[in-house]
VEXDOMI-246051 format. One record per residue: x, y, z of N, C-alpha, C in turn; residue in one letter; residue number from 1. Coordinates in nm, 2 decimals, padded with zeros to 4 digits. Example, Ala and Ser with C-alpha at 12.3 -4.5 7.8 and 13.67 -1.06 7.14 Angstrom:
timi n.east->01.32	n.north->-00.57	n.up->00.78	ca.east->01.23	ca.north->-00.45	ca.up->00.78	c.east->01.32	c.north->-00.33	c.up->00.78	residuo->A	num->1
timi n.east->01.28	n.north->-00.22	n.up->00.71	ca.east->01.37	ca.north->-00.11	ca.up->00.71	c.east->01.29	c.north->00.00	c.up->00.79	residuo->S	num->2
//
This chain:
timi n.east->03.16	n.north->-01.79	n.up->00.14	ca.east->03.02	ca.north->-01.71	ca.up->00.14	c.east->02.93	c.north->-01.82	c.up->00.08	residuo->M	num->1
timi n.east->02.80	n.north->-01.80	n.up->00.16	ca.east->02.69	ca.north->-01.90	ca.up->00.12	c.east->02.63	c.north->-01.87	c.up->00.03	residuo->T	num->2
timi n.east->02.53	n.north->-01.98	n.up->-00.06	ca.east->02.43	ca.north->-01.92	ca.up->-00.17	c.east->02.38	c.north->-01.82	c.up->-00.16	residuo->P	num->3
timi n.east->02.32	n.north->-01.78	n.up->00.00	ca.east->02.23	ca.north->-01.70	ca.up->00.00	c.east->02.33	c.north->-01.52	c.up->-00.02	residuo->V	num->4
timi n.east->02.45	n.north->-01.56	n.up->00.02	ca.east->02.50	ca.north->-01.40	ca.up->00.03	c.east->02.57	c.north->-01.41	c.up->00.19	residuo->G	num->5
timi n.east->02.62	n.north->-01.28	n.up->00.22	ca.east->02.64	ca.north->-01.28	ca.up->00.36	c.east->02.54	c.north->-01.21	c.up->00.40	residuo->S	num->6
timi n.east->02.51	n.north->-01.26	n.up->00.57	ca.east->02.41	ca.north->-01.19	ca.up->00.60	c.east->02.44	c.north->-01.05	c.up->00.72	residuo->V	num->7
timi n.east->02.39	n.north->-00.98	n.up->00.65	ca.east->02.44	ca.north->-00.82	ca.up->00.74	c.east->02.33	c.north->-00.80	c.up->00.88	residuo->H	num->8
timi n.east->02.38	n.north->-00.78	n.up->00.96	ca.east->02.27	ca.north->-00.75	ca.up->01.07	c.east->02.17	c.north->-00.63	c.up->01.04	residuo->P	num->9
timi n.east->02.06	n.north->-00.67	n.up->01.11	ca.east->01.95	ca.north->-00.57	ca.up->01.08	c.east->01.97	c.north->-00.45	c.up->01.12	residuo->L	num->10
timi n.east->01.93	n.north->-00.36	n.up->01.02	ca.east->01.95	ca.north->-00.20	ca.up->01.04	c.east->01.87	c.north->-00.13	c.up->01.10	residuo->Q	num->11
timi n.east->01.87	n.north->-00.08	n.up->01.19	ca.east->01.71	ca.north->-00.02	ca.up->01.25	c.east->01.67	c.north->00.09	c.up->01.17	residuo->S	num->12
timi n.east->01.73	n.north->00.17	n.up->01.10	ca.east->01.69	ca.north->00.29	ca.up->01.01	c.east->01.58	c.north->00.19	c.up->00.91	residuo->G	num->13
timi n.east->01.61	n.north->00.09	n.up->00.87	ca.east->01.52	ca.north->00.02	ca.up->00.75	c.east->01.39	c.north->-00.06	c.up->00.82	residuo->A	num->14
timi n.east->01.39	n.north->-00.06	n.up->00.93	ca.east->01.28	ca.north->-00.12	ca.up->00.98	c.east->01.21	c.north->-00.02	c.up->01.08	residuo->L	num->15
timi n.east->01.05	n.north->-00.05	n.up->01.08	ca.east->00.98	ca.north->00.05	ca.up->01.15	c.east->00.89	c.north->-00.04	c.up->01.29	residuo->Q	num->16
timi n.east->00.85	n.north->00.05	n.up->01.40	ca.east->00.81	ca.north->-00.02	ca.up->01.47	c.east->00.67	c.north->-00.07	c.up->01.43	residuo->R	num->17
timi n.east->00.62	n.north->-00.20	n.up->01.51	ca.east->00.49	ca.north->-00.25	ca.up->01.48	c.east->00.37	c.north->-00.14	c.up->01.51	residuo->I	num->18
timi n.east->00.39	n.north->-00.05	n.up->01.62	ca.east->00.30	ca.north->00.04	ca.up->01.66	c.east->00.31	c.north->00.17	c.up->01.59	residuo->D	num->19
timi n.east->00.37	n.north->00.18	n.up->01.50	ca.east->00.42	ca.north->00.32	ca.up->01.42	c.east->00.30	c.north->00.36	c.up->01.35	residuo->A	num->20
timi n.east->00.29	n.north->00.48	n.up->01.36	ca.east->00.16	ca.north->00.52	ca.up->01.26	c.east->00.19	c.north->00.51	c.up->01.09	residuo->P	num->21
timi n.east->00.05	n.north->00.44	n.up->01.08	ca.east->00.08	ca.north->00.41	ca.up->00.93	c.east->00.09	c.north->00.54	c.up->00.83	residuo->L	num->22
timi n.east->00.17	n.north->00.51	n.up->00.72	ca.east->00.20	ca.north->00.61	ca.up->00.62	c.east->00.03	c.north->00.70	c.up->00.58	residuo->P	num->23
timi n.east->00.07	n.north->00.80	n.up->00.53	ca.east->-00.07	ca.north->00.89	ca.up->00.50	c.east->-00.08	c.north->00.85	c.up->00.35	residuo->K	num->24
timi n.east->-00.19	n.north->00.81	n.up->00.30	ca.east->-00.25	ca.north->00.80	ca.up->00.15	c.east->-00.22	c.north->00.97	c.up->00.08	residuo->I	num->25
timi n.east->-00.15	n.north->00.97	n.up->-00.03	ca.east->-00.11	ca.north->01.10	ca.up->-00.08	c.east->-00.26	c.north->01.15	c.up->-00.14	residuo->S	num->26
timi n.east->-00.33	n.north->01.23	n.up->-00.10	ca.east->-00.45	ca.north->01.30	ca.up->-00.17	c.east->-00.41	c.north->01.46	c.up->-00.19	residuo->L	num->27
timi n.east->-00.46	n.north->01.49	n.up->-00.30	ca.east->-00.47	ca.north->01.62	ca.up->-00.35	c.east->-00.52	c.north->01.71	c.up->-00.24	residuo->P	num->28
timi n.east->-00.50	n.north->01.81	n.up->-00.25	ca.east->-00.53	ca.north->01.92	ca.up->-00.17	c.east->-00.70	c.north->01.94	c.up->-00.17	residuo->S	num->29
timi n.east->-00.77	n.north->01.91	n.up->-00.09	ca.east->-00.91	ca.north->01.90	ca.up->-00.12	c.east->-00.99	c.north->02.00	c.up->-00.06	residuo->A	num->30
timi n.east->-00.96	n.north->02.08	n.up->00.01	ca.east->-01.01	ca.north->02.17	ca.up->00.11	c.east->-00.99	c.north->02.35	c.up->00.05	residuo->L	num->31
timi n.east->-01.07	n.north->02.39	n.up->-00.04	ca.east->-01.04	ca.north->02.52	ca.up->-00.07	c.east->-01.07	c.north->02.62	c.up->00.02	residuo->P	num->32
timi n.east->-01.08	n.north->02.74	n.up->-00.02	ca.east->-01.12	ca.north->02.87	ca.up->00.09	c.east->-01.25	c.north->02.84	c.up->00.14	residuo->Q	num->33
timi n.east->-01.33	n.north->02.79	n.up->00.06	ca.east->-01.51	ca.north->02.76	ca.up->00.10	c.east->-01.53	c.north->02.66	c.up->00.21	residuo->T	num->34
timi n.east->-01.41	n.north->02.58	n.up->00.20	ca.east->-01.45	ca.north->02.45	ca.up->00.33	c.east->-01.51	c.north->02.34	c.up->00.24	residuo->G	num->35
timi n.east->-01.54	n.north->02.34	n.up->00.14	ca.east->-01.61	ca.north->02.23	ca.up->00.07	c.east->-01.52	c.north->02.16	c.up->-00.04	residuo->A	num->36
timi n.east->-01.52	n.north->02.02	n.up->-00.02	ca.east->-01.42	ca.north->01.94	ca.up->-00.07	c.east->-01.45	c.north->01.97	c.up->-00.24	residuo->P	num->37
timi n.east->-01.35	n.north->01.98	n.up->-00.33	ca.east->-01.34	ca.north->01.99	ca.up->-00.44	c.east->-01.35	c.north->01.85	c.up->-00.51	residuo->T	num->38
timi n.east->-01.25	n.north->01.77	n.up->-00.47	ca.east->-01.24	ca.north->01.66	ca.up->-00.54	c.east->-01.28	c.north->01.54	c.up->-00.43	residuo->Q	num->39
timi n.east->-01.33	n.north->01.53	n.up->-00.34	ca.east->-01.37	ca.north->01.43	ca.up->-00.26	c.east->-01.34	c.north->01.28	c.up->-00.26	residuo->G	num->40
timi n.east->-01.47	n.north->01.20	n.up->-00.27	ca.east->-01.42	ca.north->01.04	ca.up->-00.23	c.east->-01.37	c.north->00.99	c.up->-00.38	residuo->F	num->41
timi n.east->-01.37	n.north->01.02	n.up->-00.49	ca.east->-01.34	ca.north->01.00	ca.up->-00.59	c.east->-01.14	c.north->00.99	c.up->-00.58	residuo->G	num->42
timi n.east->-01.12	n.north->01.11	n.up->-00.52	ca.east->-00.97	ca.north->01.12	ca.up->-00.54	c.east->-00.91	c.north->01.05	c.up->-00.43	residuo->A	num->43
timi n.east->-00.98	n.north->01.02	n.up->-00.29	ca.east->-00.90	ca.north->00.91	ca.up->-00.24	c.east->-00.93	c.north->00.80	c.up->-00.27	residuo->M	num->44
timi n.east->-01.00	n.north->00.72	n.up->-00.34	ca.east->-00.97	ca.north->00.61	ca.up->-00.39	c.east->-00.89	c.north->00.62	c.up->-00.50	residuo->L	num->45
timi n.east->-00.88	n.north->00.71	n.up->-00.56	ca.east->-00.77	ca.north->00.71	ca.up->-00.67	c.east->-00.64	c.north->00.71	c.up->-00.59	residuo->D	num->46
timi n.east->-00.61	n.north->00.79	n.up->-00.45	ca.east->-00.49	ca.north->00.75	ca.up->-00.38	c.east->-00.45	c.north->00.64	c.up->-00.32	residuo->G	num->47
timi n.east->-00.56	n.north->00.58	n.up->-00.29	ca.east->-00.57	ca.north->00.46	ca.up->-00.25	c.east->-00.52	c.north->00.36	c.up->-00.35	residuo->L	num->48
timi n.east->-00.58	n.north->00.35	n.up->-00.46	ca.east->-00.53	ca.north->00.24	ca.up->-00.59	c.east->-00.39	c.north->00.29	c.up->-00.64	residuo->V	num->49
timi n.east->-00.34	n.north->00.44	n.up->-00.61	ca.east->-00.21	ca.north->00.47	ca.up->-00.65	c.east->-00.08	c.north->00.40	c.up->-00.53	residuo->A	num->50
timi n.east->-00.15	n.north->00.43	n.up->-00.43	ca.east->-00.07	ca.north->00.39	ca.up->-00.31	c.east->-00.06	c.north->00.22	c.up->-00.32	residuo->T	num->51
timi n.east->-00.15	n.north->00.15	n.up->-00.34	ca.east->-00.12	ca.north->00.00	ca.up->-00.37	c.east->-00.05	c.north->-00.03	c.up->-00.50	residuo->V	num->52
timi n.east->-00.07	n.north->00.04	n.up->-00.58	ca.east->00.02	ca.north->00.02	ca.up->-00.70	c.east->00.16	c.north->00.07	c.up->-00.67	residuo->S	num->53
timi n.east->00.19	n.north->00.15	n.up->-00.62	ca.east->00.33	ca.north->00.19	ca.up->-00.59	c.east->00.42	c.north->00.07	c.up->-00.48	residuo->D	num->54
timi n.east->00.34	n.north->00.03	n.up->-00.39	ca.east->00.38	ca.north->-00.09	ca.up->-00.31	c.east->00.44	c.north->-00.19	c.up->-00.38	residuo->K	num->55
timi n.east->00.32	n.north->-00.23	n.up->-00.47	ca.east->00.36	ca.north->-00.36	ca.up->-00.55	c.east->00.47	c.north->-00.34	c.up->-00.67	residuo->Q	num->56
timi n.east->00.50	n.north->-00.23	n.up->-00.69	ca.east->00.61	ca.north->-00.20	ca.up->-00.77	c.east->00.75	c.north->-00.21	c.up->-00.71	residuo->Q	num->57
timi n.east->00.74	n.north->-00.14	n.up->-00.58	ca.east->00.84	ca.north->-00.16	ca.up->-00.48	c.east->00.88	c.north->-00.30	c.up->-00.45	residuo->V	num->58
timi n.east->00.78	n.north->-00.38	n.up->-00.45	ca.east->00.79	ca.north->-00.52	ca.up->-00.41	c.east->00.86	c.north->-00.61	c.up->-00.51	residuo->A	num->59
timi n.east->00.80	n.north->-00.56	n.up->-00.63	ca.east->00.85	ca.north->-00.60	ca.up->-00.76	c.east->01.01	c.north->-00.56	c.up->-00.79	residuo->T	num->60
timi n.east->01.05	n.north->-00.48	n.up->-00.76	ca.east->01.17	ca.north->-00.41	ca.up->-00.78	c.east->01.25	c.north->-00.47	c.up->-00.70	residuo->T	num->61
timi n.east->01.24	n.north->-00.48	n.up->-00.57	ca.east->01.31	ca.north->-00.54	ca.up->-00.46	c.east->01.32	c.north->-00.70	c.up->-00.48	residuo->M	num->62
timi n.east->01.24	n.north->-00.75	n.up->-00.52	ca.east->01.22	ca.north->-00.90	ca.up->-00.53	c.east->01.32	c.north->-00.91	c.up->-00.69	residuo->T	num->63
timi n.east->01.34	n.north->-00.85	n.up->-00.76	ca.east->01.41	ca.north->-00.85	ca.up->-00.90	c.east->01.53	c.north->-00.84	c.up->-00.87	residuo->R	num->64
timi n.east->01.58	n.north->-00.72	n.up->-00.80	ca.east->01.71	ca.north->-00.71	ca.up->-00.72	c.east->01.76	c.north->-00.86	c.up->-00.67	residuo->Q	num->65
timi n.east->01.67	n.north->-00.90	n.up->-00.58	ca.east->01.75	ca.north->-01.01	ca.up->-00.48	c.east->01.76	c.north->-01.14	c.up->-00.60	residuo->V	num->66
timi n.east->01.66	n.north->-01.17	n.up->-00.68	ca.east->01.69	ca.north->-01.27	ca.up->-00.77	c.east->01.81	c.north->-01.26	c.up->-00.86	residuo->L	num->67
timi n.east->01.81	n.north->-01.13	n.up->-00.90	ca.east->01.97	ca.north->-01.11	ca.up->-00.99	c.east->02.08	c.north->-01.09	c.up->-00.91	residuo->L	num->68
timi n.east->02.09	n.north->-01.10	n.up->-00.78	ca.east->02.19	ca.north->-01.11	ca.up->-00.71	c.east->02.27	c.north->-00.95	c.up->-00.67	residuo->G	num->69
timi n.east->02.17	n.north->-00.87	n.up->-00.71	ca.east->02.20	ca.north->-00.69	ca.up->-00.68	c.east->02.22	c.north->-00.70	c.up->-00.55	residuo->D	num->70
timi n.east->02.15	n.north->-00.74	n.up->-00.47	ca.east->02.12	ca.north->-00.74	ca.up->-00.33	c.east->02.11	c.north->-00.87	c.up->-00.23	residuo->T	num->71
timi n.east->02.14	n.north->-00.85	n.up->-00.11	ca.east->02.12	ca.north->-00.98	ca.up->-00.04	c.east->02.02	c.north->-00.92	c.up->00.08	residuo->D	num->72
timi n.east->01.94	n.north->-00.87	n.up->00.06	ca.east->01.81	ca.north->-00.81	ca.up->00.13	c.east->01.71	c.north->-00.87	c.up->00.10	residuo->Q	num->73
timi n.east->01.71	n.north->-01.00	n.up->00.13	ca.east->01.57	ca.north->-01.10	ca.up->00.09	c.east->01.48	c.north->-01.07	c.up->00.20	residuo->L	num->74
timi n.east->01.52	n.north->-01.05	n.up->00.33	ca.east->01.41	ca.north->-01.00	ca.up->00.45	c.east->01.34	c.north->-00.89	c.up->00.39	residuo->H	num->75
timi n.east->01.39	n.north->-00.80	n.up->00.34	ca.east->01.32	ca.north->-00.66	ca.up->00.25	c.east->01.25	c.north->-00.69	c.up->00.19	residuo->Q	num->76
timi n.east->01.29	n.north->-00.76	n.up->00.11	ca.east->01.20	ca.north->-00.83	ca.up->-00.04	c.east->01.07	c.north->-00.89	c.up->-00.03	residuo->S	num->77
timi n.east->01.08	n.north->-00.96	n.up->00.12	ca.east->00.97	ca.north->-01.05	ca.up->00.15	c.east->00.86	c.north->-00.95	c.up->00.23	residuo->V	num->78
timi n.east->00.92	n.north->-00.86	n.up->00.28	ca.east->00.85	ca.north->-00.80	ca.up->00.37	c.east->00.77	c.north->-00.68	c.up->00.29	residuo->I	num->79
timi n.east->00.86	n.north->-00.65	n.up->00.19	ca.east->00.79	ca.north->-00.55	ca.up->00.10	c.east->00.66	c.north->-00.64	c.up->00.01	residuo->A	num->80
timi n.east->00.67	n.north->-00.76	n.up->-00.02	ca.east->00.58	ca.north->-00.82	ca.up->-00.11	c.east->00.46	c.north->-00.85	c.up->00.01	residuo->M	num->81
timi n.east->00.48	n.north->-00.87	n.up->00.13	ca.east->00.35	ca.north->-00.89	ca.up->00.24	c.east->00.29	c.north->-00.76	c.up->00.22	residuo->Q	num->82
timi n.east->00.35	n.north->-00.65	n.up->00.25	ca.east->00.30	ca.north->-00.53	ca.up->00.28	c.east->00.22	c.north->-00.48	c.up->00.16	residuo->E	num->83
timi n.east->00.26	n.north->-00.51	n.up->00.01	ca.east->00.18	ca.north->-00.51	ca.up->-00.09	c.east->00.06	c.north->-00.62	c.up->-00.11	residuo->A	num->84
timi n.east->00.10	n.north->-00.70	n.up->-00.07	ca.east->-00.05	ca.north->-00.82	ca.up->-00.03	c.east->-00.11	c.north->-00.77	c.up->00.06	residuo->G	num->85
timi n.east->-00.11	n.north->-00.72	n.up->00.17	ca.east->-00.20	ca.north->-00.66	ca.up->00.28	c.east->-00.28	c.north->-00.56	c.up->00.19	residuo->V	num->86
timi n.east->-00.21	n.north->-00.44	n.up->00.13	ca.east->-00.24	ca.north->-00.32	ca.up->00.07	c.east->-00.37	c.north->-00.38	c.up->-00.02	residuo->A	num->87
timi n.east->-00.34	n.north->-00.46	n.up->-00.10	ca.east->-00.40	ca.north->-00.48	ca.up->-00.21	c.east->-00.54	c.north->-00.57	c.up->-00.15	residuo->F	num->88
timi n.east->-00.53	n.north->-00.64	n.up->-00.05	ca.east->-00.65	ca.north->-00.73	ca.up->00.05	c.east->-00.73	c.north->-00.59	c.up->00.09	residuo->S	num->89
timi n.east->-00.66	n.north->-00.49	n.up->00.14	ca.east->-00.73	ca.north->-00.40	ca.up->00.20	c.east->-00.83	c.north->-00.32	c.up->00.09	residuo->M	num->90
timi n.east->-00.78	n.north->-00.31	n.up->-00.02	ca.east->-00.84	ca.north->-00.20	ca.up->-00.12	c.east->-00.92	c.north->-00.31	c.up->-00.19	residuo->M	num->91
timi n.east->-00.93	n.north->-00.44	n.up->-00.20	ca.east->-01.05	ca.north->-00.52	ca.up->-00.24	c.east->-01.13	c.north->-00.52	c.up->-00.15	residuo->V	num->92
timi n.east->-01.12	n.north->-00.54	n.up->00.00	ca.east->-01.26	ca.north->-00.52	ca.up->00.11	c.east->-01.29	c.north->-00.40	c.up->00.10	residuo->E	num->93
timi n.east->-01.23	n.north->-00.25	n.up->00.05	ca.east->-01.28	ca.north->-00.17	ca.up->00.05	c.east->-01.38	c.north->-00.17	c.up->-00.07	residuo->V	num->94
timi n.east->-01.38	n.north->-00.21	n.up->-00.18	ca.east->-01.43	ca.north->-00.22	ca.up->-00.29	c.east->-01.56	c.north->-00.33	c.up->-00.29	residuo->R	num->95
timi n.east->-01.54	n.north->-00.42	n.up->-00.18	ca.east->-01.64	ca.north->-00.50	ca.up->-00.14	c.east->-01.77	c.north->-00.42	c.up->-00.09	residuo->N	num->96
timi n.east->-01.71	n.north->-00.36	n.up->00.02	ca.east->-01.79	ca.north->-00.27	ca.up->00.12	c.east->-01.86	c.north->-00.17	c.up->00.03	residuo->K	num->97
timi n.east->-01.78	n.north->-00.11	n.up->-00.07	ca.east->-01.85	ca.north->00.01	ca.up->-00.17	c.east->-01.96	c.north->-00.05	c.up->-00.23	residuo->L	num->98
timi n.east->-01.95	n.north->-00.19	n.up->-00.30	ca.east->-02.02	ca.north->-00.24	ca.up->-00.37	c.east->-02.15	c.north->-00.30	c.up->-00.27	residuo->V	num->99
timi n.east->-02.12	n.north->-00.33	n.up->-00.16	ca.east->-02.26	ca.north->-00.40	ca.up->-00.09	c.east->-02.32	c.north->-00.26	c.up->-00.07	residuo->E	num->100
timi n.east->-02.29	n.north->-00.14	n.up->00.00	ca.east->-02.35	ca.north->-00.02	ca.up->00.02	c.east->-02.41	c.north->00.02	c.up->-00.09	residuo->S	num->101
timi n.east->-02.38	n.north->-00.02	n.up->-00.21	ca.east->-02.44	ca.north->00.05	ca.up->-00.33	c.east->-02.56	c.north->-00.03	c.up->-00.36	residuo->Y	num->102
timi n.east->-02.55	n.north->-00.15	n.up->-00.34	ca.east->-02.66	ca.north->-00.28	ca.up->-00.36	c.east->-02.76	c.north->-00.24	c.up->-00.27	residuo->Q	num->103
timi n.east->-02.73	n.north->-00.20	n.up->-00.12	ca.east->-02.80	ca.north->-00.18	ca.up->-00.03	c.east->-02.91	c.north->-00.06	c.up->-00.05	residuo->E	num->104
timi n.east->-02.83	n.north->00.03	n.up->-00.12	ca.east->-02.93	ca.north->00.17	ca.up->-00.14	c.east->-03.02	c.north->00.16	c.up->-00.27	residuo->L	num->105
timi n.east->-02.97	n.north->00.06	n.up->-00.36	ca.east->-03.06	ca.north->00.02	ca.up->-00.45	c.east->-03.18	c.north->-00.06	c.up->-00.43	residuo->M	num->106
timi n.east->-03.15	n.north->-00.12	n.up->-00.29	ca.east->-03.29	ca.north->-00.21	ca.up->-00.24	c.east->-03.38	c.north->-00.10	c.up->-00.16	residuo->R	num->107
timi n.east->-03.32	n.north->00.00	n.up->-00.14	ca.east->-03.44	ca.north->00.09	ca.up->-00.03	c.east->-03.56	c.north->00.13	c.up->-00.13	residuo->M	num->108
timi n.east->-03.64	n.north->00.13	n.up->-00.08	ca.east->-03.78	ca.north->00.19	ca.up->-00.15	c.east->-03.78	c.north->00.36	c.up->-00.11	residuo->Q	num->109
timi n.east->-03.81	n.north->00.43	n.up->-00.18	ca.east->-03.85	ca.north->00.56	ca.up->-00.17	c.east->-03.99	c.north->00.60	c.up->-00.14	residuo->V	num->110
//
């Protein structure tokens, strides 16, 4: 047995196609009978933060399992870490655009 452990062939169920649709961000039901959103933009941002947090927790758990020797799925751990990093970067860019938009609104003369 190698220091890394036995290498198993990739399982097709564990991998997703690159052109597969992105997972949906979990949002609470926002459309009541009247059609007006009850929880709009803030709920969407909360869902985005929760999704990023979940991805980071999954990456941390998978990395811990690899380091403790509980699993030999190093590639899945690296993929989860990259996915969490990309999700965090996207969240930071969304925040930057929101701040930039707010500043632009404050510069507008009424």
